[in-house]
C-alpha positions as CSV (number, residue, x, y, z in Angstrom):
1,M,-17.1,-5.8,2.8
2,V,-16.1,-5.5,6.5
3,E,-13.1,-7.7,5.9
4,H,-12.1,-5.9,2.9
5,S,-12.4,-2.6,4.8
6,K,-10.4,-3.9,7.8
7,Q,-7.7,-5.2,5.4
8,L,-7.7,-1.7,3.8
9,D,-7.1,-0.1,7.2
10,L,-4.1,-2.3,7.9
11,A,-2.6,-1.7,4.8
12,F,-2.7,2.0,5.1
13,H,-1.7,1.8,8.8
14,A,1.3,-0.1,7.6
15,L,2.0,2.3,4.7
16,S,1.9,5.3,7.3
17,D,5.4,4.5,8.2
18,A,8.4,5.8,6.1
19,T,10.4,2.7,7.4
20,R,7.8,0.3,6.2
21,R,7.3,2.0,2.9
22,G,11.2,1.7,2.5
23,I,11.0,-2.0,3.1
24,L,8.3,-2.4,0.5
25,D,10.0,-0.4,-1.8
26,R,13.3,-2.7,-1.4
27,L,10.8,-5.8,-1.7
28,S,9.5,-4.4,-5.0
29,R,12.9,-5.3,-6.6
30,G,12.8,-9.0,-5.0
31,P,12.6,-11.1,-2.0
32,A,15.0,-10.4,1.1
33,S,15.8,-11.5,4.4
34,V,15.0,-9.6,7.5
35,S,18.8,-8.9,7.9
36,E,18.9,-7.6,4.3
37,L,16.2,-5.3,4.8
38,A,17.7,-4.0,8.1
39,K,21.0,-2.9,6.3
40,P,20.0,0.5,5.2
41,Y,18.6,1.5,8.6
42,Q,20.2,2.4,11.7
43,S,17.4,0.4,13.7
44,S,17.8,-2.8,15.4
45,L,17.2,-6.0,13.8
46,A,14.3,-6.4,16.5
47,A,13.0,-3.1,15.4
48,I,13.0,-4.1,11.7
49,H,11.3,-7.5,12.4
50,Q,8.6,-5.4,14.1
51,H,8.1,-3.5,11.1
52,V,7.9,-6.7,9.0
53,Q,5.3,-8.2,11.4
54,V,3.2,-5.1,10.8
55,L,3.7,-5.4,7.1
56,E,2.8,-9.2,7.2
57,A,-0.3,-8.5,9.4
58,S,-1.7,-6.1,6.8
59,G,-1.2,-8.7,4.2
60,L,1.2,-6.6,2.2
61,I,4.1,-9.1,2.5
62,V,4.4,-12.7,3.4
63,T,7.3,-14.4,5.1
64,E,8.6,-17.8,4.9
65,K,11.3,-19.5,7.3
66,R,14.1,-20.7,5.3
67,G,16.6,-22.4,7.4
68,R,17.8,-19.8,10.1
69,T,16.5,-16.9,8.0
70,R,13.2,-15.2,7.2
71,E,12.5,-14.5,3.7
72,C,10.1,-11.7,2.9
73,R,8.4,-10.9,-0.3
74,I,5.4,-8.7,-1.6
75,A,2.0,-9.9,-1.5
76,G,0.7,-8.9,-5.0
77,E,-3.0,-9.5,-3.9
78,A,-2.9,-6.8,-1.1
79,V,-1.0,-4.3,-3.1
80,Q,-3.5,-4.7,-6.0
81,R,-6.3,-4.1,-3.4
82,V,-4.9,-1.0,-2.2
83,E,-4.1,0.2,-5.8
84,N,-7.8,-0.4,-6.8
85,W,-9.0,1.4,-3.9
86,L,-6.9,4.4,-4.8
87,S,-7.8,4.4,-8.5
88,E,-11.5,4.3,-7.7
89,R,-11.0,7.4,-5.6
90,R,-8.8,8.9,-8.3
91,Q,-11.6,8.4,-10.9
92,L,-14.2,9.8,-8.8
93,W,-12.3,13.0,-8.0
94,E,-11.3,13.5,-11.4
95,S,-14.9,13.2,-12.6
96,R,-15.9,15.9,-10.0
97,F,-13.1,18.3,-11.0
98,D,-14.2,17.8,-14.7
99,R,-17.6,18.4,-13.6
100,L,-16.5,21.7,-11.7
101,G,-14.4,22.8,-14.7
102,R,-17.4,22.6,-16.9
103,L,-19.5,24.5,-14.4
104,L,-16.8,27.2,-14.0
105,E,-16.9,27.4,-17.9
106,G,-20.7,27.8,-17.9
107,G,-21.1,24.6,-19.8
108,D,-23.4,21.5,-19.3
109,I,-22.4,20.0,-16.0
110,T,-24.7,16.9,-16.5
111,K,-22.7,15.8,-19.7
112,G,-20.6,12.8,-19.2
113,D,-20.9,12.7,-15.5
114,N,-22.4,10.2,-13.0
115,A,-20.7,11.4,-9.8
C-alpha cells in the first residue's frame, strides 16, 4: 500500500507540469524520441530530457536506448493506476452528491448509498 501511494504521488507530481502533460499527450499517439518530443517546445533538449526523467521516475513512461536515440512510450500500467484512483474518487463524490440531492429533496438519504 505504501509503494502504491508513493507511485501515485510521483505520478501526480509528474502530471503537475504542463510540459510533462504535453509530452504524455504526444506519447498517447505512439512512441517518440526525446528529440521529437522537444520539437513543439522552446526549451533545450536537456530541459526536455529532465522532464522525460521525471515522467520515467513516476512510472508513467518507459524509455529505451536505440542506437543514439532514446525512444519513449507510455507505460499503461501506471496510467491505469492513476485512472483507477481518480475513478474511485469520482464514484465516492457522485455517491455523496446523490445523497445530498436526496436530502435536499426531503427524501430517504440512506437509500442506495454506502458512503
